Backbone as a printed PyTorch tensor [residue, N CA C, xyz], in Angstrom:
tensor([[[ -9.1820,  -0.9600,  -4.7500],
         [ -9.7880,   0.5900,  -5.4020],
         [ -8.7970,   1.5720,  -4.7530]],

        [[ -9.0300,   2.4650,  -5.9540],
         [ -7.8920,   3.8700,  -5.4970],
         [ -8.7090,   4.9850,  -4.6350]],

        [[ -9.8950,   4.7240,  -4.3830],
         [-10.6600,   5.5500,  -3.1520],
         [-10.1490,   4.9620,  -1.8290]],

        [[-10.2690,   3.4340,  -2.0500],
         [ -9.9980,   3.0500,  -0.4850],
         [ -8.4770,   3.0310,  -0.0850]],

        [[ -7.6160,   3.0960,  -1.4430],
         [ -6.4750,   3.1150,  -1.0900],
         [ -5.7900,   5.1480,  -0.6470]],

        [[ -6.6950,   5.8610,  -1.3070],
         [ -6.3870,   7.1030,  -0.6090],
         [ -6.9240,   7.4150,   0.8100]],

        [[ -8.2510,   6.7670,   1.4490],
         [ -8.5390,   6.8810,   2.4790],
         [ -7.8270,   6.0280,   3.4470]],

        [[ -6.9070,   4.7240,   3.2520],
         [ -6.3640,   4.1040,   3.9330],
         [ -4.7850,   5.3110,   4.3610]],

        [[ -4.5080,   5.7980,   3.1090],
         [ -3.2210,   6.2470,   3.4070],
         [ -3.6040,   8.0420,   4.2900]],

        [[ -4.6060,   8.3710,   3.9640],
         [ -5.2730,   9.4680,   4.6380],
         [ -5.0610,   9.1260,   6.5490]],

        [[ -6.0930,   8.0610,   6.4340],
         [ -5.9910,   7.5250,   7.6130],
         [ -4.6600,   7.3300,   8.5410]],

        [[ -3.6960,   6.6470,   7.8120],
         [ -2.4340,   6.0040,   8.1180],
         [ -1.4480,   7.6550,   8.6140]],

        [[ -1.3650,   8.4360,   7.8230],
         [ -0.6950,   9.9040,   7.6700],
         [ -1.3960,  10.6250,   9.1580]],

        [[ -2.6490,  10.3540,   9.2620],
         [ -3.4230,  11.1070,  10.1430],
         [ -3.0100,  11.2100,  11.4690]],

        [[ -3.0090,   9.3850,  11.7000],
         [ -2.7450,   8.6080,  13.2670],
         [ -1.2920,   9.0740,  13.4490]],

        [[ -0.2520,   8.9510,  12.6360],
         [  1.0080,   9.1650,  12.6520],
         [  1.0990,  10.3180,  13.1590]],

        [[  0.9110,  11.6870,  12.2890],
         [  0.8770,  12.8640,  12.7320],
         [  0.4710,  13.1880,  14.2430]],

        [[ -1.1390,  12.6700,  14.7180],
         [ -1.2910,  13.0140,  15.6710],
         [ -0.5690,  12.0510,  16.7720]],

        [[ -0.3690,  11.1860,  16.8290],
         [  0.4380,  10.4450,  17.3960],
         [  1.9100,  10.8630,  17.6550]],

        [[  2.6800,  11.3560,  16.8830],
         [  3.9990,  12.2930,  16.9030],
         [  3.3770,  13.4270,  17.6350]],

        [[  2.6700,  13.9640,  17.3640],
         [  2.2050,  15.2490,  18.1650],
         [  1.9660,  15.4600,  19.5410]],

        [[  1.0920,  14.2700,  19.9850],
         [  0.9100,  14.1240,  21.0240],
         [  2.3000,  13.2310,  21.7780]],

        [[  3.2460,  12.4170,  21.3400],
         [  4.0010,  11.8700,  22.0230],
         [  5.2150,  12.8650,  22.0810]],

        [[  5.5240,  14.2030,  21.3780],
         [  6.3660,  15.0120,  21.4180],
         [  5.8650,  16.3630,  22.5590]],

        [[  4.6140,  16.2980,  22.8240],
         [  4.0630,  17.2720,  23.6950],
         [  4.3750,  16.6040,  25.1170]],

        [[  4.0350,  15.1290,  25.1940],
         [  4.2100,  14.5150,  26.3500],
         [  5.4660,  14.0830,  26.5420]],

        [[  6.3250,  14.1690,  26.0110],
         [  7.6160,  13.7300,  26.0490],
         [  8.5450,  14.8530,  26.7140]],

        [[  8.1150,  16.1740,  26.1810],
         [  8.6220,  17.3600,  26.5000],
         [  8.2990,  17.6580,  27.8630]],

        [[  7.1210,  17.5030,  28.2160],
         [  6.2610,  17.7460,  29.4040],
         [  7.4740,  17.4000,  30.7430]],

        [[  7.0640,  15.5380,  30.3390],
         [  7.8130,  14.6830,  31.2710],
         [  9.3430,  14.8290,  31.0870]],

        [[  9.7470,  15.4870,  30.0430],
         [ 11.2640,  15.0370,  29.8260],
         [ 11.6230,  13.7180,  29.5690]],

        [[ 11.0490,  12.9380,  28.9560],
         [ 11.6980,  11.6910,  28.7470],
         [ 11.2770,  11.4960,  27.2840]],

        [[ 12.2870,  11.2380,  26.5450],
         [ 12.2220,  10.8110,  25.4130],
         [ 11.7560,   9.4410,  24.8260]],

        [[ 12.0920,   8.8190,  25.5980],
         [ 11.4360,   7.3070,  25.6550],
         [  9.8800,   7.2290,  25.4690]],

        [[  9.1630,   8.1570,  26.1150],
         [  7.9520,   8.3700,  26.1070],
         [  7.1020,   8.5680,  24.6400]],

        [[  7.9750,   9.8380,  24.2700],
         [  7.7930,  10.2410,  22.7990],
         [  7.7410,   8.9810,  21.7070]],

        [[  9.0600,   8.2020,  21.8350],
         [  9.1030,   7.0050,  21.0400],
         [  8.0240,   6.1540,  21.2280]],

        [[  7.9160,   5.7820,  22.4780],
         [  6.4370,   4.6020,  22.8910],
         [  5.1570,   5.1930,  22.4050]],

        [[  5.0260,   6.4550,  22.0260],
         [  3.6560,   6.8780,  21.7820],
         [  3.5800,   6.9290,  20.1550]],

        [[  4.7200,   7.3370,  19.3730],
         [  4.9250,   7.2600,  18.1140],
         [  4.6100,   5.4900,  17.8740]],

        [[  5.3120,   4.7180,  18.4120],
         [  5.3500,   3.3710,  17.9660],
         [  3.7960,   3.2300,  18.3200]],

        [[  3.2320,   3.1450,  19.0560],
         [  1.9480,   2.9570,  19.1690],
         [  0.9680,   3.5240,  18.7620]],

        [[  1.1570,   4.6870,  17.8510],
         [  0.2550,   5.5570,  16.8360],
         [  0.7990,   4.6100,  15.5690]],

        [[  1.8480,   4.2470,  15.4070],
         [  2.0260,   3.2790,  14.1460],
         [  1.3160,   2.1630,  14.1410]],

        [[  1.5850,   1.2350,  15.2850],
         [  1.0200,   0.0060,  15.6690],
         [ -0.6350,   0.1750,  15.1160]],

        [[ -1.4700,   0.9810,  15.7250],
         [ -2.6000,   1.3020,  15.5260],
         [ -2.9520,   1.8770,  14.1800]],

        [[ -2.0700,   2.1010,  13.4350],
         [ -2.5580,   3.0050,  12.0660],
         [ -2.2860,   1.6530,  10.9230]],

        [[ -1.3060,   0.6730,  11.5210],
         [ -0.9050,  -0.4270,  10.7190],
         [ -2.3700,  -1.4210,  10.7360]],

        [[ -2.8130,  -1.5670,  12.1320],
         [ -3.6820,  -2.0880,  12.3430],
         [ -5.2880,  -1.9320,  11.3120]],

        [[ -5.4920,  -0.8880,  11.6560],
         [ -6.2600,  -0.2440,  10.7140],
         [ -6.4290,   0.0730,   9.3530]],

        [[ -5.1100,   0.2220,   8.7270],
         [ -5.1450,  -0.0140,   7.2560],
         [ -4.1210,  -0.8240,   6.4600]],

        [[ -3.6680,  -1.8450,   7.1950],
         [ -3.2120,  -2.7410,   6.2560],
         [ -4.3640,  -4.0140,   5.9780]],

        [[ -5.0940,  -4.3600,   6.8920],
         [ -6.0360,  -5.4150,   6.3930],
         [ -6.7520,  -5.0150,   5.3240]],

        [[ -7.4720,  -5.8460,   4.4570],
         [ -8.8030,  -5.2660,   3.6500],
         [ -9.6210,  -5.1270,   4.0000]],

        [[ -9.8520,  -4.0560,   5.1650],
         [-11.4570,  -4.1160,   5.7830],
         [-12.2120,  -3.2130,   4.5200]],

        [[-13.8440,  -3.6070,   4.9230],
         [-14.6210,  -3.5610,   3.6710],
         [-14.6360,  -2.4230,   3.2600]],

        [[-14.1910,  -1.1710,   4.4100],
         [-14.7960,   0.0880,   4.4670],
         [-13.5070,   1.0460,   2.7640]],

        [[-12.7770,  -0.0390,   2.6900],
         [-11.5140,   0.4310,   1.6290],
         [-11.8800,  -0.2490,   0.4350]],

        [[-13.2880,  -1.3900,   0.5220],
         [-13.1430,  -2.0100,  -0.8700],
         [-14.8490,  -1.8860,  -1.4340]],

        [[-14.9740,  -0.6480,  -1.0760],
         [-16.2710,   0.2170,  -1.0790],
         [-16.2580,   0.2810,  -2.9920]],

        [[-15.3620,   0.7450,  -3.5340],
         [-15.7740,   1.2940,  -5.0790],
         [-14.7070,   0.4220,  -5.7900]],

        [[-15.1730,  -0.7960,  -6.1730],
         [-14.2430,  -1.9870,  -6.9780],
         [-13.9040,  -1.5430,  -8.1880]],

        [[-12.6370,  -1.9870,  -8.8880],
         [-12.2150,  -1.6400, -10.1370],
         [-13.3090,  -2.4710, -11.0620]],

        [[-13.4890,  -1.9860, -12.2230],
         [-14.0600,  -2.4880, -13.2010],
         [-13.1710,  -3.0820, -14.3520]],

        [[-13.0730,  -4.4290, -14.2910],
         [-11.9390,  -5.0590, -15.0620],
         [-12.6750,  -5.2540, -16.4340]],

        [[-11.7890,  -5.4260, -17.3180],
         [-12.3640,  -6.1990, -18.9150],
         [-12.4150,  -7.3720, -18.5430]],

        [[-13.3880,  -7.9350, -19.5240],
         [-13.5490,  -9.3770, -19.3920],
         [-12.3320, -10.0860, -20.3800]],

        [[-12.2830, -11.7000, -19.7760],
         [-11.4770, -12.2210, -20.4930],
         [-11.9850, -12.5270, -21.8790]],

        [[-11.0630, -12.3570, -22.8130],
         [-11.1850, -12.6870, -24.3090],
         [-10.6090, -13.8040, -25.0990]],

        [[-11.2850, -14.8110, -25.3910],
         [-11.2320, -16.0550, -25.7540],
         [-10.7030, -15.7220, -27.2780]],

        [[ -9.0400, -16.1270, -27.4000],
         [ -8.7160, -15.8460, -28.7920],
         [ -8.4570, -17.1880, -29.5410]],

        [[ -8.8410, -17.5950, -30.3740],
         [ -8.5500, -18.4090, -31.3440],
         [ -6.9640, -18.9170, -31.9450]],

        [[ -6.5370, -18.1620, -31.7880],
         [ -5.0520, -18.4100, -31.9700],
         [ -4.0580, -19.3730, -30.9820]],

        [[ -3.6020, -20.3560, -31.2650],
         [ -2.9650, -21.4450, -30.7560],
         [ -1.2210, -20.5900, -30.2870]],

        [[ -0.5790, -21.0090, -29.6440],
         [  0.9350, -20.5480, -29.1170],
         [  1.2680, -21.0650, -30.3160]],

        [[  2.4700, -20.4170, -30.9020],
         [  3.2830, -21.2230, -32.0430],
         [  4.2690, -22.1540, -31.4880]],

        [[  4.4210, -22.9690, -31.9710],
         [  5.5050, -24.0400, -31.7780],
         [  6.9210, -23.6640, -31.8440]],

        [[  7.7250, -24.2790, -31.4010],
         [  9.0970, -23.5460, -31.5110],
         [  9.9520, -23.5170, -32.5400]],

        [[  9.0370, -24.5240, -33.3650],
         [  9.9120, -24.9060, -34.7140],
         [  9.0650, -23.6910, -35.7640]],

        [[  8.2210, -23.0650, -35.3290],
         [  7.3710, -21.8470, -36.3670],
         [  8.0190, -20.8000, -36.2690]],

        [[  8.9420, -20.4880, -35.1070],
         [  9.3640, -19.2760, -34.4090],
         [ 10.0870, -18.5850, -35.4450]],

        [[ 10.5430, -17.6660, -35.9970],
         [ 11.9440, -16.9880, -36.6630],
         [ 13.0920, -16.8320, -35.9180]],

        [[ 13.9860, -17.3860, -36.2340],
         [ 15.4050, -17.0630, -35.3220],
         [ 15.3190, -15.4830, -35.2930]],

        [[ 15.8210, -15.2530, -33.9010],
         [ 16.6410, -14.0570, -33.9570],
         [ 17.7850, -13.2030, -34.6920]],

        [[ 17.7700, -12.2220, -35.1090],
         [ 18.8880, -11.5420, -35.6200],
         [ 19.7470, -10.7800, -34.5570]],

        [[ 20.5860, -10.9450, -34.2320],
         [ 21.8530, -10.3640, -33.6750],
         [ 22.3430,  -9.2100, -34.5580]],

        [[ 22.5810,  -8.0600, -33.9030],
         [ 23.3910,  -7.1580, -34.4490],
         [ 24.7560,  -7.2810, -34.3990]],

        [[ 25.6940,  -7.1400, -35.7850],
         [ 26.9830,  -7.3430, -35.7660],
         [ 27.7150,  -6.2460, -34.8790]],

        [[ 28.9620,  -6.6370, -33.8640],
         [ 29.4580,  -5.5720, -33.3980],
         [ 30.5400,  -5.2120, -34.1270]]])
């Protein structure tokens, strides 16, 4: 559903943003860029774990699909079809 997609996107972006800020601050204090990268990667992994599987919190508002309509028309046989006309060059 669309509300679930919006919630997943907000959670994903929020976790990435928070982990980037924390990683930058921690990396700046310790003067290790590698720690910044590790913290951002951990935030990315956490956000993927929380948003990629179809958790029930994302499926609270299912879409209402139209019912299947049975039509009485049969598929046309190849012999019944009109040949296509191609434009002359």
